[in-house]
ROGU-463749 format. One record per residue: residue number from 1; residue in three letters; z negated, y, x negated of N, C-alpha, C in turn. Coordinates in pm, whole numbers. Atoms other than C-alpha are relative to their C-alpha. Example, Ala and Ser with C-alpha at 12.3 -4.5 7.8 and 13.67 -1.06 7.14 Angstrom:
# ROGU-463749
REC  num  residuo     n_w     n_v     n_u    ca_w    ca_v    ca_u     c_w     c_v     c_u
REC    1      Ala       0    -119     -89    -780    -450   -1230       0     120     -90
REC    2      Ser       6    -119      82    -714    -106   -1367     -73     109      77
//
This chain:
# ROGU-463749
REC  num  residuo     n_w     n_v     n_u    ca_w    ca_v    ca_u     c_w     c_v     c_u
REC    1      Met     -53      -8    -146   -9161   -7251    7959     154      -8      -8
REC    2      Lys    -142      23      18   -8812   -7380    8012      71     112      74
REC    3      Ser     -78     -98     -63   -8534   -7150    8101      60     -45     128
REC    4      Ile     -52      37    -133   -8406   -7130    8448     144      74       9
REC    5      Arg    -133     -57     -17   -8037   -7078    8501      12      72     137
REC    6      Leu     -29     -66    -128   -7926   -6835    8764      80     -86      88
REC    7      Leu     -65      76    -108   -7840   -7008    9085     121      56      51
REC    8      Phe    -113     -54     -68   -7598   -6771    9223      75      91     -83
REC    9      Leu     -89     -80      93   -7335   -6663    8961     107      66      85
REC   10      Gly    -112     -66     -78   -7073   -6413    9080       5     142     -45
REC   11      Leu     -14    -147      35   -6989   -6051    9089     -64      95      88
REC   12      Ala      47    -103     -95   -7166   -5911    9401    -148     -12      15
REC   13      Val     144      -7     -22   -7527   -5802    9459     -23      89     123
REC   14      Ala      31     -83    -110   -7672   -5666    9784    -146       8       2
REC   15      Leu     143     -20      -3   -8022   -5528    9751     -30      86     122
REC   16      Ser      30     -72    -121   -8192   -5394   10062    -144      37       1
REC   17      Leu     141     -66     -33   -8503   -5172   10073      33     110      95
REC   18      Phe     -26    -102     -93   -8497   -4952   10370     -14     138     -75
REC   19      Gly      -4    -116      80   -8397   -4637   10205      49     -11    -143
REC   20      Cys     -48      32     136   -8264   -4804    9882     129     -77      15
REC   21      Thr    -123      78      19   -7924   -4952    9777      11     -68    -128
REC   22      Ser     -22      66     118   -7797   -5179    9520     107      71     -85
REC   23      Lys     -94     -68      81   -7584   -5066    9236     120     -86     -38
REC   24      Ala    -106      84      25   -7359   -5368    9206       5    -100     108
REC   25      Glu      -8     101    -102   -7238   -5654    9420      31    -138     -68
REC   26      Glu     -29     127      62   -7232   -6033    9346     -16    -100      98
REC   27      Pro       9      99    -102   -7176   -6344    9553    -136     -76      -8
REC   28      Ser     126      60      -1   -7477   -6542    9653      -6    -114     102
REC   29      Leu      17      98     -99   -7624   -6804    9877      61      38     137
REC   30      Thr     -45     -51    -131   -7546   -6591   10179     140      26      18
REC   31      Pro    -148     -18     -15   -7188   -6622   10297      27     132      73
REC   32      Glu     -25    -111     -80   -7219   -6319   10532     -65     126     -77
REC   33      Pro      50    -116      62   -7249   -5969   10381    -103      65      83
REC   34      Ala     101     -73     -74   -7557   -5769   10468      66     123      73
REC   35      Pro     -60    -114     -81   -7491   -5494   10732     -13     121     -88
REC   36      Ser      -3    -124      92   -7399   -5163   10576     -99     109      60
REC   37      Ser      89     -94     -51   -7630   -4971   10813     -90     -61      96
REC   38      Met     100      52     -90   -7935   -5020   11024     -49     114      91
REC   39      Pro      22    -108    -103   -8037   -4835   11346    -131      72     -23
REC   40      Val     132     -68      10   -8395   -4749   11244     -13      59    -142
REC   41      Glu       6     -46     135   -8410   -4721   10873     135     -42     -72
REC   42      Thr    -136      31      35   -8064   -4702   10713       6      -6    -148
REC   43      Phe     -49      -4     132   -7915   -4778   10379      47     142     -35
REC   44      Ser     -32    -139      30   -7887   -4439   10216      72       4    -134
REC   45      Pro     -66     -25     131   -7672   -4300    9925     -97     -15    -111
REC   46      Pro      92      12     105   -7827   -4376    9590     -77     124     -35
REC   47      Ser      55    -128      28   -7909   -4010    9548    -120      37      96
REC   48      Leu     100     -27     -98   -8143   -4018    9853    -122     -93     -29
REC   49      Ala     129      78      32   -8502   -4120    9752     -73     -32     127
REC   50      Leu      88      41    -109   -8749   -4294    9971    -101     111      17
REC   51      Pro     106     -99     -17   -9013   -4072   10131    -121     -49     -74
REC   52      Thr     125      26      78   -9337   -4044    9939     -99     -93      82
REC   53      Pro      78      87     -79   -9556   -4341   10044    -138      47      13
REC   54      Ser     144     -44     -19   -9898   -4297   10189     -96     -69     -97
REC   55      Pro     100      71      82  -10207   -4373    9976     -49    -121      61
REC   56      Ile      58     118     -46  -10353   -4711    9998    -133      23      63
REC   57      Pro     134     -36     -59  -10634   -4682   10248    -106    -117     -28
REC   58      Ser     109      93      17  -10970   -4856   10201      10     -98     130
REC   59      Pro      -8     102    -116  -10998   -5185   10422     -70      54     124
REC   60      Glu      79     -37    -114  -11269   -5030   10634      67     122      83
REC   61      Leu     -65    -116     -69  -11047   -4719   10709     137     -32      53
REC   62      Glu    -143      36     -36  -10723   -4915   10779      17      20     154
REC   63      Glu     -32     -12    -135  -10569   -4813   11107     152     -30      23
REC   64      Gly    -145      20     -31  -10243   -4875   11292      38    -137      -8
REC   65      Asn     -63     136      14  -10011   -5175   11270     -36     -61    -140
REC   66      Tyr      26      74     127  -10109   -5445   11015     111      17    -105
REC   67      Phe    -107       6      84   -9764   -5425   10876      46     138     -55
REC   68      Asp     -29    -134      48   -9752   -5039   10825     -38      -2    -149
REC   69      Asn      14      -6     146   -9716   -4968   10457      -8    -126     -68
REC   70      Ala     -22     140      63   -9620   -5330   10380     141      -1     -55
REC   71      Leu    -125      11      54   -9343   -5428   10158      32    -149      -4
REC   72      Phe     -43     144      -1   -9146   -5768   10204      94     -15    -108
REC   73      Val     -71      22     120   -9005   -5890    9875      58    -139       2
REC   74      Gly     -49     136      -4   -8773   -6190    9850     148      -9     -35
REC   75      Asp    -141      37      35   -8432   -6352    9796      87       6     122
REC   76      Ser     -93      -7    -119   -8148   -6421   10044     -65     -65     122
REC   77      Ile      64      50    -121   -8387   -6599   10276     -79     109      61
REC   78      Met      57    -125     -46   -8587   -6277   10306     103     106      57
REC   79      Glu    -109     -76     -51   -8260   -6096   10355      42     -34     145
REC   80      Gly     -25      35    -136   -8198   -6298   10670    -113      51      96
REC   81      Ile     125     -57     -85   -8547   -6191   10803      25     150      13
REC   82      Arg     -25    -139      -9   -8463   -5836   10719     100      42      93
REC   83      Gln    -108     -34     -89   -8141   -5841   10903     -47     -18     155
REC   84      Tyr      47      26    -119   -8320   -5989   11208     -96     121      47
REC   85      Val      92    -115     -30   -8595   -5720   11200      80     132      22
REC   86      Ala     -80    -114     -22   -8332   -5449   11166      70      10     142
REC   87      Ala     -59      11    -123   -8155   -5573   11472     -97      22     119
REC   88      Gln     107     -19    -108   -8477   -5589   11683     -48     137       4
REC   89      Arg      50    -137       7   -8574   -5246   11576      96      97      81
REC   90      Gln     -81     -85     -84   -8281   -5113   11781     -63      13     139
REC   91      Glu      67      -1    -128   -8493   -5206   12091    -141      49       3
REC   92      Gly     147     -37       9   -8843   -5115   11963     -54     -35    -130
REC   93      Glu      64      21     123   -9096   -5160   11689     -13    -149     -23
REC   94      Leu      35     139      43   -9131   -5482   11492     -44       8    -144
REC   95      Leu      65       2     122   -9355   -5548   11202     -35     147     -55
REC   96      Gly      39    -140      36   -9471   -5182   11205     109      76     -68
REC   97      Thr     -86     -83      81   -9318   -4962   10948      30     -74    -130
REC   98      Ala     -28      83     118   -9274   -5247   10692     138      24     -50
REC   99      Arg    -125     -10      58   -8993   -5208   10446      39    -131     -78
REC  100      Phe     -42     129      66   -8792   -5483   10268      79      30    -127
REC  101      Leu     -72       6     129   -8671   -5540    9911      49    -134     -11
REC  102      Ser     -54     138       7   -8437   -5840    9926     138      10     -57
REC  103      Thr    -126       3      69   -8124   -5955    9764      73    -132      35
REC  104      Thr     -83     121     -24   -7837   -6203    9823      54     -53    -133
REC  105      Met     -53      34     121   -7783   -6238    9453     -64    -120     -67
REC  106      Gly      61     117      52   -8013   -6528    9387    -106      24    -100
REC  107      Val     108     -35      91   -8324   -6366    9227    -101    -115       4
REC  108      Ser      89     113       7   -8579   -6624    9103    -130      62     -64
REC  109      Leu     124     -39      67   -8937   -6606    8992       8      15    -150
REC  110      Ala     -25     -15     134   -8811   -6678    8652      52     128     -55
REC  111      Asp     -52    -123      26   -8620   -6363    8654    -108     108      -1
REC  112      Leu      93     -99     -32   -8912   -6153    8783    -111       3    -111
REC  113      Val     101      -3     106   -9159   -6262    8514      62     -10    -141
REC  114      Val     -72      -6     126   -8893   -6249    8246     -14    -125     -82
REC  115      Asp      -2     126      74   -8889   -6617    8152     141     -25     -56
REC  116      Arg    -135      13      68   -8525   -6578    8057      58     140     -12
REC  117      Asp     -59    -134      43   -8331   -6297    7902     107      34     105
REC  118      Asn    -102     -56     -88   -8105   -6073    8116       0     -60     136
REC  119      Gly      15      61    -146   -8242   -6219    8447      34     111     106
REC  120      Val     -32     -90    -103   -8173   -6063    8775    -125      82      34
REC  121      Gln     111     -89     -45   -8391   -5768    8875      48      82     118
REC  122      Tyr     -30     -91    -113   -8412   -5548    9180      44     133     -47
REC  123      Ser     -42    -129      12   -8238   -5220    9198     -75     103      90
REC  124      Tyr      75    -100     -80   -8444   -4916    9310      52     141     -43
REC  125      Gln     -51    -134      21   -8299   -4569    9346     113       1    -110
REC  126      Gly    -118       5      82   -7985   -4676    9160     -28     -52    -142
REC  127      Glu      29      37     124   -8159   -4829    8866     -75    -136       7
REC  128      Glu      76     125       8   -8258   -5193    8776    -132      20     -60
REC  129      Arg     134     -21      53   -8633   -5199    8725     -75    -126      25
REC  130      Pro      94     103     -28   -8911   -5453    8692     -59      15     141
REC  131      Leu      59      -7    -135   -9053   -5542    9037    -139      74      -6
REC  132      Glu     129     -55       1   -9398   -5440    8933       5     153     -12
REC  133      Asp     -25    -143      14   -9267   -5084    8834      30      50     147
REC  134      Ile     -41     -52    -132   -9109   -5053    9184    -116      -1     100
REC  135      Val     117       7     -84   -9420   -5170    9362     -97     111     -29
REC  136      Ala      96    -107      43   -9638   -4929    9159      48     134      58
REC  137      Glu     -52    -127     -49   -9410   -4644    9266     -13      18     151
REC  138      Ile      -2      -3    -144   -9395   -4736    9637    -142      -6      45
REC  139      Ala     147      13     -35   -9768   -4816    9647     -27     -47     137
REC  140      Pro      29      56    -126   -9776   -5045    9944    -142     -54      14
REC  141      Arg     132      64     -10  -10099   -5171   10086       2    -140     -26
REC  142      Arg     -20     141      31   -9971   -5529   10089     145     -36     -24
REC  143      Val    -130      45      37   -9677   -5718    9959      11    -144      48
REC  144      Phe     -24     134     -44   -9535   -6024   10123     120     -53     -94
REC  145      Leu     -90      53      98   -9343   -6252    9874      54    -135      56
REC  146      Leu     -67     129     -38   -9089   -6519    9966     109     -26    -105
REC  147      Leu     -91      24     118   -8940   -6656    9650     -23    -158     -41
REC  148      Gly      20     130      52   -8899   -6987    9459     110    -101      22
REC  149      Leu    -109      96     -29   -8596   -7170    9610     103       4    -109
REC  150      Asn     -97      -3     104   -8365   -7039    9347     -50     -58    -129
REC  151      Asp      60      72     111   -8600   -7171    9075      24    -149       7
REC  152      Leu     -19     143     -19   -8577   -7517    9231     144     -41       1
REC  153      Ala    -145      37     -17   -8197   -7505    9293      78      22    -129
REC  154      Ser     -89     -42     115   -8077   -7344    8967     -25     -81    -128
REC  155      Asp      27      90     111   -8224   -7599    8724      19    -142      33
REC  156      Thr     -37     141     -18   -8100   -7952    8692    -132     -89       9
REC  157      Asp     121      81      -3   -8460   -8076    8638    -115     109       4
REC  158      Pro      99    -108     -22   -8706   -7808    8776    -141     -67     -12
REC  159      Val     144      39       9   -9084   -7838    8690     -83      72     103
REC  160      Ile      61     -72    -107   -9272   -7749    9003    -126      80     -55
REC  161      Ala     119     -81      55   -9598   -7662    8803      43     123     -62
REC  162      Asp     -40    -117      60   -9401   -7412    8611      40     109      97
REC  163      Ile     -40     -96    -106   -9259   -7245    8916    -120      55      67
REC  164      Val     130     -53     -69   -9604   -7220    9080     -71      96     -96
REC  165      Asp      67     -88     112   -9741   -7072    8743      71     139       5
REC  166      Arg     -58    -130     -10   -9475   -6805    8767     -39      89     125
REC  167      Tyr      54     -74    -117   -9595   -6708    9118    -135      63     -33
REC  168      Ile     135     -61      37   -9944   -6658    8977      14     119     -94
REC  169      Arg     -26    -107     102   -9813   -6453    8685      58     123      71
REC  170      Leu     -62    -107     -64   -9598   -6238    8918    -111      73      76
REC  171      Ile     104     -66     -68   -9897   -6168    9144    -100      81     -92
REC  172      Asp      81     -69     102  -10114   -6077    8844      71     131     -47
REC  173      Asn     -71    -114      45   -9841   -5840    8726      -4     111     106
REC  174      Leu      -5     -96    -105   -9817   -5674    9063    -136      70      27
REC  175      Gln     131     -54     -19  -10189   -5630    9102     -57      82    -110
REC  176      Thr      33     -86     117  -10225   -5485    8754      78     133      12
REC  177      Ala     -87    -113     -12   -9941   -5238    8817     -41      82     125
REC  178      Cys      41     -73    -116  -10073   -5145    9159    -138     -49      55
REC  179      Pro     137      43     -37  -10447   -5191    9182     -32      13     150
REC  180      Gly      29      -4    -140  -10571   -5277    9528      94     -57      94
REC  181      Val     -98      52     -87  -10244   -5414    9654     -35    -147      35
REC  182      Glu      12     135     -38  -10272   -5734    9855     123     -79      -1
REC  183      Cys    -116      78      14  -10020   -6005    9780     -14    -120      91
REC  184      Ile       4     105    -101   -9943   -6264   10049     135     -79     -10
REC  185      Ile    -113      83      13   -9707   -6551   10012      55     -56     129
REC  186      Ile     -60      67    -117   -9459   -6681   10271      69    -119     -57
REC  187      Thr     -62     120      53   -9372   -7037   10215     151     -16      43
REC  188      Asn    -143      15     -17   -8999   -7139   10191      34     -89     116
REC  189      Pro     -53      83    -109   -8804   -7283   10472      57    -137     -62
REC  190      Pro     -74     110      47   -8668   -7645   10434     152      25      20
REC  191      Lys    -131     -10     -31   -8295   -7701   10433      35     -94     121
REC  192      Val     -34      91    -100   -8100   -7871   10706      11    -140     -52
REC  193      Ala       5     143      39   -8084   -8246   10714     128     -48     -77
REC  194      Ser    -121      26      73   -7724   -8253   10585     -24     -11    -155
REC  195      Gln       9      12     145   -7690   -8369   10216      95      94     -65
REC  196      Trp     -91     -87      62   -7426   -8106   10159     -71     110     -81
REC  197      Leu      49    -109      83   -7488   -7857    9878     121      89     -46
REC  198      Pro    -102     -89      61   -7284   -7556    9761      31     -46    -140
REC  199      Asp     -40      38     137   -7088   -7614    9443     -84      71    -113
REC  200      Tyr      83     -72     102   -7300   -7347    9266    -138     -38     -12
REC  201      Thr     129      55      18   -7617   -7544    9318     -11     -85    -112
REC  202      Ala       5      87     124   -7697   -7673    8972     -76    -129      21
REC  203      Asn      85     116     -26   -7968   -7910    9098      63     -84     112
REC  204      Arg     -64      79    -106   -7772   -8176    9289     -93     -85      79
REC  205      His     111      73     -76   -8105   -8331    9400     -79      95      82
REC  206      Phe      73     -94     -77   -8207   -8014    9572      -4     -36     147
REC  207      Gly      13      39    -142   -8333   -8121    9918    -142      14      54
REC  208      Asn     131     -28     -72   -8628   -8135   10159    -126     -76     -73
REC  209      Ala     108      65      66   -8827   -8381    9948     -54      86    -107
REC  210      Leu      39     -88     107   -8833   -8138    9661     -65     130      51
REC  211      Ile      55    -111     -57   -8891   -7835    9877    -136     -19      58
REC  212      Gly     132      31     -58   -9181   -8004   10054    -104     -21    -107
REC  213      Glu      97      21     107   -9338   -8101    9713     -36     143     -54
REC  214      Phe      38    -132      42   -9311   -7739    9607     -87      80      93
REC  215      Val      84     -72     -93   -9460   -7601    9923    -139     -53      -3
REC  216      Asp     123      57      15   -9749   -7839    9888     -78      45    -122
REC  217      Ala      69     -48     123   -9823   -7729    9538     -26     150      11
REC  218      Leu      20    -145     -19   -9780   -7366    9632    -118      31      85
REC  219      Thr     116     -31     -91  -10025   -7380    9923    -129     -42     -60
REC  220      Gln     126      48      75  -10274   -7576    9708     -39     113     -91
REC  221      Met      27    -112      91  -10245   -7299    9447     -67     120      82
REC  222      Cys      45    -117     -69  -10306   -7031    9718    -147     -29      41
REC  223      Arg     146      31     -35  -10624   -7212    9841     -91      14    -114
REC  224      Glu      94       7     113  -10764   -7255    9496     -15     140     -54
REC  225      Asn      -1    -143      60  -10691   -6881    9412     -31     101     108
REC  226      Asn      30    -102    -106  -10786   -6726    9745     113      94      24
REC  227      Ile    -117     -81     -32  -10431   -6604    9793      40     -28     136
REC  228      Pro     -40      28    -145  -10339   -6560   10164     146     -46      -5
REC  229      Tyr    -138      41     -16  -10017   -6730   10277      28     -21     156
REC  230      Val     -50      20    -132   -9810   -6752   10584      87    -133     -14
REC  231      Asp     -66     134      20   -9684   -7118   10630     134      -9      91
REC  232      Ala    -131       5     -73   -9327   -7052   10751      65    -140      -8
REC  233      Tyr     -54     141      17   -9227   -7393   10616     -45     -83     117
REC  234      Lys      59      73    -108   -9460   -7562   10861      56      25     138
REC  235      Cys     -55     -60    -131   -9335   -7350   11156     154     -33      12
REC  236      Leu    -147      14     -15   -8959   -7410   11071      42    -150      -1
REC  237      Lys     -39     141      10   -8947   -7785   10997      -6     -76     124
REC  238      Asn       5      87    -131   -8865   -8034   11267     -74    -127     -37
REC  239      Glu      82     124      30   -9019   -8384   11299      54     -83    -124
REC  240      Asn     -53      65     125   -8795   -8510   11015     -17      89    -127
REC  241      Gly      18     -85     116   -8898   -8230   10777     114      80     -40
REC  242      Ala    -124     -74      31   -8563   -8052   10801       4     126      83
REC  243      Leu     -28    -120     -76   -8457   -7707   10915      94     -35     119
REC  244      Pro     -92      31    -121   -8306   -7745   11273     124      73     -21
REC  245      Asp    -141     -61      14   -7935   -7669   11274      -5     133      83
REC  246      Asp      -2    -121     -80   -8004   -7414   11548     -73     125     -69
REC  247      Tyr      64    -108      74   -8212   -7213   11300      76      54    -127
REC  248      Cys     -66     -36     117   -7955   -7197   11034     139      57      21
REC  249      Arg    -118     -76     -24   -7651   -6984   10989     129     -55     -91
REC  250      Asp    -103      49      93   -7456   -7171   10711       7    -143     -31
REC  251      Gly       3     139      28   -7521   -7538   10735     -68     -36    -128
REC  252      Tyr      70      21     126   -7743   -7511   10431    -148      30      12
REC  253      Ile     137     -27      -5   -8071   -7321   10426     -34     140      51
REC  254      His      24    -141     -34   -8023   -6960   10536     -33      10     154
REC  255      Leu      47     -21    -134   -8193   -6843   10855      90      88      77
REC  256      Asn     -57     -96    -104   -8012   -6701   11159    -104      79      67
REC  257      His      97     -75     -75   -8179   -6471   11402    -100     -80      58
REC  258      Gln      87      93     -61   -8332   -6757   11584    -104     -55     -96
REC  259      Gly      91      45      88   -8490   -6895   11276     -90     106     -61
REC  260      Ala      82    -113      43   -8600   -6557   11150    -102      32      96
REC  261      Ala      94     -34    -116   -8767   -6496   11486    -133     -94     -21
REC  262      Val     112      92      25   -8990   -6808   11407     -83      58    -111
REC  263      Val      73     -40      99   -9094   -6659   11085     -84     135      29
REC  264      Val      69    -131     -49   -9176   -6315   11241    -113     -34      91
REC  265      Glu     107      44     -85   -9383   -6493   11505    -119     -57     -81
REC  266      Ala     105      42      92   -9578   -6669   11219     -75     123     -60
REC  267      Leu      60    -111      63   -9632   -6336   11054     -91      81      92
REC  268      Glu      78     -78    -105   -9759   -6170   11378    -125     -76      22
REC  269      Ala     114      92     -19   -9995   -6470   11434    -105      20    -117
REC  270      Phe      79     -24     116  -10120   -6428   11073     -73     137       2
REC  271      Ala      48    -133      -8  -10179   -6060   11122    -122       8     107
REC  272      Glu     103       8    -107  -10381   -6128   11444    -122     -66     -58
REC  273      Gly     117      72      52  -10605   -6364   11245     -72      73    -107
REC  274      Arg      64     -81     107  -10672   -6102   10974     -88     108      52
//
């Protein structure tokens, strides 16, 4: 397995799990800092632990909102969704009581399955820990995963089959650590039509053709392995296969509130079908 170089080098990291904080900061894809507080569930001092999660219910006994006791895990794309959900929760409920573990640091699947040394990991209760350990402690009923773009963008010659294989390995690790947890993939958004790329993007061919190829391989893997997925890519792309400028906040790939709202609508439609 070839090494994947970290996409977003720098000094700042912002991890967000409602009730959790990061222990360091480092620049990332996201040019705007994450908000320091949220009206419903707030970033708390590192000494404040999350409340004890509820046990995972049996499917036949599940009650309440589909997103209660769910955990959303991802990179800076997921962070944009988290910010939108936090803003909407000022007015009422959205996605039940779901919590988020996201980062603007550029975490990749290669980091999370330890395909490279000293890779980026999430920080939980003030300590960097493997994702499967965090999930085992939180014990969510289901985990939504939005990852992979940093694997595509941080390598000058990424191998899509390798990246998809990392997704399979990560899900295996999570389900071994937390038996009974359901893992659901959210497909990645396309980027805007502009050819512009940030200087820190190692893969100068990173664009919608590559993202589309990755999403195709990812959804095929999901179908073959009976892994549920929410096709945010299909909902976000325009007739040219690009992210509409109106959905983007940085002229690159990150979602603004309007774009994040489209993903949330896709999630709610998915939940209704389940």
